[in-house]
N, CA, C, O and CB atoms as a CASP TS submission, in Angstrom:
PFRMAT TS
TARGET T0000
AUTHOR 0000-0000-0000
METHOD Language model
MODEL 1
PARENT N/A
ATOM      1  N   UNK     1     102.532  95.053 108.819  1.00  0.00           N
ATOM      2  CA  UNK     1     103.394  95.894 108.568  1.00  0.00           C
ATOM      3  C   UNK     1     102.758  97.191 107.994  1.00  0.00           C
ATOM      4  O   UNK     1     101.670  97.147 107.420  1.00  0.00           O
ATOM      5  CB  UNK     1     104.318  95.290 107.774  1.00  0.00           C
ATOM      6  N   UNK     2     103.527  98.469 108.174  1.00  0.00           N
ATOM      7  CA  UNK     2     102.902  99.659 107.729  1.00  0.00           C
ATOM      8  C   UNK     2     104.050 100.089 106.731  1.00  0.00           C
ATOM      9  O   UNK     2     105.223  99.819 106.989  1.00  0.00           O
ATOM     10  CB  UNK     2     102.506 100.763 108.969  1.00  0.00           C
ATOM     11  N   UNK     3     103.682 100.762 105.592  1.00  0.00           N
ATOM     12  CA  UNK     3     104.671 101.289 104.776  1.00  0.00           C
ATOM     13  C   UNK     3     103.785 102.613 104.176  1.00  0.00           C
ATOM     14  O   UNK     3     102.583 102.858 104.281  1.00  0.00           O
ATOM     15  CB  UNK     3     105.265 100.105 103.601  1.00  0.00           C
ATOM     16  N   UNK     4     104.897 103.379 103.492  1.00  0.00           N
ATOM     17  CA  UNK     4     104.310 104.365 102.603  1.00  0.00           C
ATOM     18  C   UNK     4     103.668 104.068 101.449  1.00  0.00           C
ATOM     19  O   UNK     4     104.094 103.160 100.737  1.00  0.00           O
ATOM     20  CB  UNK     4     105.140 105.148 102.251  1.00  0.00           C
ATOM     21  N   UNK     5     102.509 104.823 101.095  1.00  0.00           N
ATOM     22  CA  UNK     5     101.829 104.367  99.883  1.00  0.00           C
ATOM     23  C   UNK     5     102.525 104.172  98.548  1.00  0.00           C
ATOM     24  O   UNK     5     102.004 103.472  97.680  1.00  0.00           O
ATOM     25  CB  UNK     5     100.848 105.234  99.654  1.00  0.00           C
ATOM     26  N   UNK     6     103.623 104.740  98.377  1.00  0.00           N
ATOM     27  CA  UNK     6     104.391 104.527  97.102  1.00  0.00           C
ATOM     28  C   UNK     6     105.390 103.576  96.870  1.00  0.00           C
ATOM     29  O   UNK     6     105.626 103.149  95.740  1.00  0.00           O
ATOM     30  CB  UNK     6     104.965 105.558  96.806  1.00  0.00           C
ATOM     31  N   UNK     7     106.049 103.186  97.973  1.00  0.00           N
ATOM     32  CA  UNK     7     107.191 102.440  97.972  1.00  0.00           C
ATOM     33  C   UNK     7     107.358 101.622  99.207  1.00  0.00           C
ATOM     34  O   UNK     7     107.106 102.145 100.292  1.00  0.00           O
ATOM     35  CB  UNK     7     108.287 103.281  97.776  1.00  0.00           C
ATOM     36  N   UNK     8     107.739 100.446  99.142  1.00  0.00           N
ATOM     37  CA  UNK     8     108.119  99.576 100.456  1.00  0.00           C
ATOM     38  C   UNK     8     109.252 100.181 101.003  1.00  0.00           C
ATOM     39  O   UNK     8     110.238 100.487 100.332  1.00  0.00           O
ATOM     40  CB  UNK     8     108.462  98.008 100.199  1.00  0.00           C
ATOM     41  N   UNK     9     109.118 100.393 102.406  1.00  0.00           N
ATOM     42  CA  UNK     9     110.032 100.996 103.266  1.00  0.00           C
ATOM     43  C   UNK     9     111.413 100.021 103.055  1.00  0.00           C
ATOM     44  O   UNK     9     111.359  98.802 102.894  1.00  0.00           O
ATOM     45  CB  UNK     9     109.391 101.063 104.872  1.00  0.00           C
ATOM     46  N   UNK    10     112.444 100.689 103.087  1.00  0.00           N
ATOM     47  CA  UNK    10     113.884  99.774 102.997  1.00  0.00           C
ATOM     48  C   UNK    10     114.010  98.879 104.335  1.00  0.00           C
ATOM     49  O   UNK    10     114.653  97.832 104.255  1.00  0.00           O
ATOM     50  CB  UNK    10     115.394 100.867 102.906  1.00  0.00           C
ATOM     51  N   UNK    11     113.454  99.230 105.495  1.00  0.00           N
ATOM     52  CA  UNK    11     113.431  98.308 106.568  1.00  0.00           C
ATOM     53  C   UNK    11     112.712  97.260 106.163  1.00  0.00           C
ATOM     54  O   UNK    11     113.338  96.212 106.322  1.00  0.00           O
ATOM     55  CB  UNK    11     112.933  98.806 107.770  1.00  0.00           C
ATOM     56  N   UNK    12     111.551  97.106 105.659  1.00  0.00           N
ATOM     57  CA  UNK    12     110.757  95.922 105.211  1.00  0.00           C
ATOM     58  C   UNK    12     111.464  95.309 104.057  1.00  0.00           C
ATOM     59  O   UNK    12     111.587  94.084 104.067  1.00  0.00           O
ATOM     60  CB  UNK    12     109.288  96.298 104.809  1.00  0.00           C
ATOM     61  N   UNK    13     111.834  95.834 103.293  1.00  0.00           N
ATOM     62  CA  UNK    13     112.439  95.366 101.925  1.00  0.00           C
ATOM     63  C   UNK    13     113.572  94.724 102.400  1.00  0.00           C
ATOM     64  O   UNK    13     113.759  93.722 101.711  1.00  0.00           O
ATOM     65  CB  UNK    13     112.811  96.518 100.809  1.00  0.00           C
ATOM     66  N   UNK    14     114.442  94.850 103.296  1.00  0.00           N
ATOM     67  CA  UNK    14     115.481  94.207 103.891  1.00  0.00           C
ATOM     68  C   UNK    14     115.185  92.889 104.654  1.00  0.00           C
ATOM     69  O   UNK    14     115.787  91.829 104.484  1.00  0.00           O
ATOM     70  CB  UNK    14     116.059  95.118 104.725  1.00  0.00           C
ATOM     71  N   UNK    15     114.195  93.108 105.496  1.00  0.00           N
ATOM     72  CA  UNK    15     113.580  92.007 106.443  1.00  0.00           C
ATOM     73  C   UNK    15     112.703  90.952 105.565  1.00  0.00           C
ATOM     74  O   UNK    15     113.109  89.790 105.577  1.00  0.00           O
ATOM     75  CB  UNK    15     112.560  92.750 107.641  1.00  0.00           C
ATOM     76  N   UNK    16     111.831  91.177 104.997  1.00  0.00           N
ATOM     77  CA  UNK    16     110.850  90.261 104.338  1.00  0.00           C
ATOM     78  C   UNK    16     111.524  89.122 103.561  1.00  0.00           C
ATOM     79  O   UNK    16     111.130  87.980 103.797  1.00  0.00           O
ATOM     80  CB  UNK    16     109.951  91.059 103.374  1.00  0.00           C
ATOM     81  N   UNK    17     112.549  89.322 102.609  1.00  0.00           N
ATOM     82  CA  UNK    17     113.161  88.232 102.014  1.00  0.00           C
ATOM     83  C   UNK    17     113.512  86.910 102.702  1.00  0.00           C
ATOM     84  O   UNK    17     113.375  85.787 102.217  1.00  0.00           O
ATOM     85  CB  UNK    17     114.213  88.696 101.553  1.00  0.00           C
ATOM     86  N   UNK    18     114.007  87.240 103.961  1.00  0.00           N
ATOM     87  CA  UNK    18     114.701  85.976 104.709  1.00  0.00           C
ATOM     88  C   UNK    18     113.580  85.640 105.968  1.00  0.00           C
ATOM     89  O   UNK    18     113.788  84.710 106.747  1.00  0.00           O
ATOM     90  CB  UNK    18     116.482  86.437 105.414  1.00  0.00           C
ATOM     91  N   UNK    19     112.454  86.455 106.060  1.00  0.00           N
ATOM     92  CA  UNK    19     111.646  86.164 107.213  1.00  0.00           C
ATOM     93  C   UNK    19     110.765  85.001 107.081  1.00  0.00           C
ATOM     94  O   UNK    19     110.155  84.678 108.100  1.00  0.00           O
ATOM     95  CB  UNK    19     110.859  87.280 107.541  1.00  0.00           C
ATOM     96  N   UNK    20     110.577  84.292 105.986  1.00  0.00           N
ATOM     97  CA  UNK    20     109.903  83.204 105.979  1.00  0.00           C
ATOM     98  C   UNK    20     110.796  81.673 105.616  1.00  0.00           C
ATOM     99  O   UNK    20     110.302  80.635 105.174  1.00  0.00           O
ATOM    100  CB  UNK    20     108.813  83.560 105.004  1.00  0.00           C
ATOM    101  N   UNK    21     111.830  81.863 105.864  1.00  0.00           N
ATOM    102  CA  UNK    21     112.896  80.795 105.528  1.00  0.00           C
ATOM    103  C   UNK    21     112.508  79.920 104.176  1.00  0.00           C
ATOM    104  O   UNK    21     112.376  78.697 104.108  1.00  0.00           O
ATOM    105  CB  UNK    21     113.042  79.746 106.852  1.00  0.00           C
ATOM    106  N   UNK    22     112.356  80.946 103.069  1.00  0.00           N
ATOM    107  CA  UNK    22     112.230  80.391 101.757  1.00  0.00           C
ATOM    108  C   UNK    22     110.678  79.818 101.440  1.00  0.00           C
ATOM    109  O   UNK    22     110.375  79.298 100.366  1.00  0.00           O
ATOM    110  CB  UNK    22     113.333  79.223 101.642  1.00  0.00           C
ATOM    111  N   UNK    23     109.899  79.976 102.389  1.00  0.00           N
ATOM    112  CA  UNK    23     108.358  79.398 102.194  1.00  0.00           C
ATOM    113  C   UNK    23     107.644  80.661 101.457  1.00  0.00           C
ATOM    114  O   UNK    23     108.181  81.762 101.342  1.00  0.00           O
ATOM    115  CB  UNK    23     107.478  78.969 103.856  1.00  0.00           C
ATOM    116  N   UNK    24     106.551  80.380 101.052  1.00  0.00           N
ATOM    117  CA  UNK    24     105.652  81.358 100.599  1.00  0.00           C
ATOM    118  C   UNK    24     104.588  81.460 101.557  1.00  0.00           C
ATOM    119  O   UNK    24     103.793  80.554 101.808  1.00  0.00           O
ATOM    120  CB  UNK    24     105.143  81.074  99.271  1.00  0.00           C
ATOM    121  N   UNK    25     104.608  82.755 102.154  1.00  0.00           N
ATOM    122  CA  UNK    25     103.678  83.060 103.193  1.00  0.00           C
ATOM    123  C   UNK    25     102.240  83.588 102.641  1.00  0.00           C
ATOM    124  O   UNK    25     102.142  83.995 101.484  1.00  0.00           O
ATOM    125  CB  UNK    25     104.344  84.117 104.110  1.00  0.00           C
ATOM    126  N   UNK    26     101.320  83.565 103.379  1.00  0.00           N
ATOM    127  CA  UNK    26      99.893  84.169 102.890  1.00  0.00           C
ATOM    128  C   UNK    26     100.132  85.698 103.335  1.00  0.00           C
ATOM    129  O   UNK    26     100.540  86.090 104.428  1.00  0.00           O
ATOM    130  CB  UNK    26      98.360  83.384 103.726  1.00  0.00           C
ATOM    131  N   UNK    27      99.807  86.386 102.319  1.00  0.00           N
ATOM    132  CA  UNK    27      99.801  87.788 102.632  1.00  0.00           C
ATOM    133  C   UNK    27      98.396  88.463 102.222  1.00  0.00           C
ATOM    134  O   UNK    27      97.723  88.078 101.265  1.00  0.00           O
ATOM    135  CB  UNK    27     101.016  88.478 101.885  1.00  0.00           C
ATOM    136  N   UNK    28      98.093  89.389 102.971  1.00  0.00           N
ATOM    137  CA  UNK    28      96.933  90.189 102.774  1.00  0.00           C
ATOM    138  C   UNK    28      97.316  91.650 102.774  1.00  0.00           C
ATOM    139  O   UNK    28      98.045  92.144 103.635  1.00  0.00           O
ATOM    140  CB  UNK    28      95.899  89.896 103.828  1.00  0.00           C
ATOM    141  N   UNK    29      96.723  92.396 101.642  1.00  0.00           N
ATOM    142  CA  UNK    29      96.894  93.771 101.426  1.00  0.00           C
ATOM    143  C   UNK    29      95.690  94.554 101.760  1.00  0.00           C
ATOM    144  O   UNK    29      94.625  94.276 101.207  1.00  0.00           O
ATOM    145  CB  UNK    29      97.276  94.010 100.081  1.00  0.00           C
ATOM    146  N   UNK    30      95.763  95.426 102.544  1.00  0.00           N
ATOM    147  CA  UNK    30      94.602  96.370 102.782  1.00  0.00           C
ATOM    148  C   UNK    30      94.590  97.704 102.410  1.00  0.00           C
ATOM    149  O   UNK    30      95.549  98.388 102.768  1.00  0.00           O
ATOM    150  CB  UNK    30      94.338  96.439 104.012  1.00  0.00           C
ATOM    151  N   UNK    31      93.699  98.215 101.764  1.00  0.00           N
ATOM    152  CA  UNK    31      93.364  99.567 101.182  1.00  0.00           C
ATOM    153  C   UNK    31      93.252  99.857  99.803  1.00  0.00           C
ATOM    154  O   UNK    31      92.830 100.918  99.342  1.00  0.00           O
ATOM    155  CB  UNK    31      94.222 100.410 101.567  1.00  0.00           C
ATOM    156  N   UNK    32      93.713  98.710  99.050  1.00  0.00           N
ATOM    157  CA  UNK    32      93.576  98.813  97.577  1.00  0.00           C
ATOM    158  C   UNK    32      94.610  99.812  97.074  1.00  0.00           C
ATOM    159  O   UNK    32      95.479 100.311  97.788  1.00  0.00           O
ATOM    160  CB  UNK    32      92.113  99.259  97.154  1.00  0.00           C
ATOM    161  N   UNK    33      94.423 100.069  95.707  1.00  0.00           N
ATOM    162  CA  UNK    33      95.286 100.684  94.933  1.00  0.00           C
ATOM    163  C   UNK    33      95.239 102.062  95.324  1.00  0.00           C
ATOM    164  O   UNK    33      96.247 102.719  95.064  1.00  0.00           O
ATOM    165  CB  UNK    33      95.041 100.463  93.572  1.00  0.00           C
ATOM    166  N   UNK    34      94.227 102.675  95.927  1.00  0.00           N
ATOM    167  CA  UNK    34      94.187 104.015  96.466  1.00  0.00           C
ATOM    168  C   UNK    34      95.100 104.213  97.553  1.00  0.00           C
ATOM    169  O   UNK    34      95.636 105.314  97.673  1.00  0.00           O
ATOM    170  CB  UNK    34      92.884 104.356  96.902  1.00  0.00           C
ATOM    171  N   UNK    35      95.339 103.313  98.337  1.00  0.00           N
ATOM    172  CA  UNK    35      96.276 103.352  99.474  1.00  0.00           C
ATOM    173  C   UNK    35      97.858 102.774  99.196  1.00  0.00           C
ATOM    174  O   UNK    35      98.851 103.379  99.599  1.00  0.00           O
ATOM    175  CB  UNK    35      95.577 102.486 100.622  1.00  0.00           C
ATOM    176  N   UNK    36      97.908 101.607  98.501  1.00  0.00           N
ATOM    177  CA  UNK    36      98.833 100.792  98.048  1.00  0.00           C
ATOM    178  C   UNK    36      99.326 100.969  96.502  1.00  0.00           C
ATOM    179  O   UNK    36      98.566 100.595  95.609  1.00  0.00           O
ATOM    180  CB  UNK    36      98.310  99.531  98.296  1.00  0.00           C
ATOM    181  N   UNK    37     100.501 101.496  96.204  1.00  0.00           N
ATOM    182  CA  UNK    37     100.574 101.586  94.848  1.00  0.00           C
ATOM    183  C   UNK    37     100.931 100.102  94.200  1.00  0.00           C
ATOM    184  O   UNK    37     101.374  99.184  94.890  1.00  0.00           O
ATOM    185  CB  UNK    37     101.629 102.695  94.509  1.00  0.00           C
ATOM    186  N   UNK    38     100.679  99.997  92.788  1.00  0.00           N
ATOM    187  CA  UNK    38     101.008  98.806  92.150  1.00  0.00           C
ATOM    188  C   UNK    38     102.633  98.307  92.460  1.00  0.00           C
ATOM    189  O   UNK    38     103.043  97.159  92.635  1.00  0.00           O
ATOM    190  CB  UNK    38     100.717  99.062  90.588  1.00  0.00           C
ATOM    191  N   UNK    39     103.251  99.355  92.461  1.00  0.00           N
ATOM    192  CA  UNK    39     104.717  99.219  92.828  1.00  0.00           C
ATOM    193  C   UNK    39     104.953  98.143  94.161  1.00  0.00           C
ATOM    194  O   UNK    39     105.596  97.095  94.105  1.00  0.00           O
ATOM    195  CB  UNK    39     105.299 100.812  93.215  1.00  0.00           C
ATOM    196  N   UNK    40     104.296  98.663  95.293  1.00  0.00           N
ATOM    197  CA  UNK    40     104.356  97.873  96.431  1.00  0.00           C
ATOM    198  C   UNK    40     103.923  96.458  96.256  1.00  0.00           C
ATOM    199  O   UNK    40     104.593  95.496  96.633  1.00  0.00           O
ATOM    200  CB  UNK    40     103.605  98.470  97.420  1.00  0.00           C
ATOM    201  N   UNK    41     102.680  96.378  95.621  1.00  0.00           N
ATOM    202  CA  UNK    41     102.098  95.013  95.500  1.00  0.00           C
ATOM    203  C   UNK    41     102.886  94.286  94.530  1.00  0.00           C
ATOM    204  O   UNK    41     102.968  93.077  94.744  1.00  0.00           O
ATOM    205  CB  UNK    41     100.622  95.014  95.083  1.00  0.00           C
ATOM    206  N   UNK    42     103.469  94.728  93.538  1.00  0.00           N
ATOM    207  CA  UNK    42     104.295  93.861  92.734  1.00  0.00           C
ATOM    208  C   UNK    42     105.738  93.452  93.505  1.00  0.00           C
ATOM    209  O   UNK    42     106.204  92.319  93.378  1.00  0.00           O
ATOM    210  CB  UNK    42     104.566  94.637  91.327  1.00  0.00           C
ATOM    211  N   UNK    43     106.330  94.380  94.233  1.00  0.00           N
ATOM    212  CA  UNK    43     107.380  94.130  94.854  1.00  0.00           C
ATOM    213  C   UNK    43     107.204  93.021  96.083  1.00  0.00           C
ATOM    214  O   UNK    43     108.127  92.257  96.362  1.00  0.00           O
ATOM    215  CB  UNK    43     107.850  95.405  95.247  1.00  0.00           C
ATOM    216  N   UNK    44     106.181  93.007  96.653  1.00  0.00           N
ATOM    217  CA  UNK    44     105.913  91.893  97.507  1.00  0.00           C
ATOM    218  C   UNK    44     105.554  90.574  97.036  1.00  0.00           C
ATOM    219  O   UNK    44     105.743  89.530  97.660  1.00  0.00           O
ATOM    220  CB  UNK    44     104.993  92.226  98.272  1.00  0.00           C
ATOM    221  N   UNK    45     104.949  90.707  95.731  1.00  0.00           N
ATOM    222  CA  UNK    45     104.647  89.530  94.921  1.00  0.00           C
ATOM    223  C   UNK    45     106.048  88.892  94.425  1.00  0.00           C
ATOM    224  O   UNK    45     106.296  87.698  94.595  1.00  0.00           O
ATOM    225  CB  UNK    45     103.679  89.955  93.655  1.00  0.00           C
ATOM    226  N   UNK    46     106.848  89.695  93.862  1.00  0.00           N
ATOM    227  CA  UNK    46     108.134  89.184  93.633  1.00  0.00           C
ATOM    228  C   UNK    46     109.029  88.670  94.763  1.00  0.00           C
ATOM    229  O   UNK    46     109.723  87.661  94.644  1.00  0.00           O
ATOM    230  CB  UNK    46     108.786  90.138  93.011  1.00  0.00           C
ATOM    231  N   UNK    47     108.972  89.436  95.886  1.00  0.00           N
ATOM    232  CA  UNK    47     109.926  89.201  96.820  1.00  0.00           C
ATOM    233  C   UNK    47     109.431  87.845  97.546  1.00  0.00           C
ATOM    234  O   UNK    47     110.243  86.987  97.893  1.00  0.00           O
ATOM    235  CB  UNK    47     110.097  90.474  97.780  1.00  0.00           C
ATOM    236  N   UNK    48     107.895  87.699  97.770  1.00  0.00           N
ATOM    237  CA  UNK    48     107.545  86.641  98.703  1.00  0.00           C
ATOM    238  C   UNK    48     106.835  85.431  97.978  1.00  0.00           C
ATOM    239  O   UNK    48     106.767  84.329  98.523  1.00  0.00           O
ATOM    240  CB  UNK    48     106.626  87.228  99.815  1.00  0.00           C
ATOM    241  N   UNK    49     106.311  85.680  96.731  1.00  0.00           N
ATOM    242  CA  UNK    49     105.619  84.689  96.110  1.00  0.00           C
ATOM    243  C   UNK    49     106.441  84.127  94.752  1.00  0.00           C
ATOM    244  O   UNK    49     106.598  82.911  94.648  1.00  0.00           O
ATOM    245  CB  UNK    49     104.202  85.275  95.791  1.00  0.00           C
ATOM    246  N   UNK    50     106.844  84.827  93.949  1.00  0.00           N
ATOM    247  CA  UNK    50     107.377  84.242  92.709  1.00  0.00           C
ATOM    248  C   UNK    50     108.774  83.553  93.029  1.00  0.00           C
ATOM    249  O   UNK    50     109.406  82.994  92.132  1.00  0.00           O
ATOM    250  CB  UNK    50     107.531  85.391  91.569  1.00  0.00           C
TER
END
């Protein structure tokens, strides 16, 4: 998935919570904090792992 550096795209934010059927997927983030903000990393963690 590709998204803007500062915030998770609304399309992905709506799609991801139901995409894995309640399971916890393995996710990999590429680019580090210079490319992906802490906001995106935290949003994905809360949405998919917590």
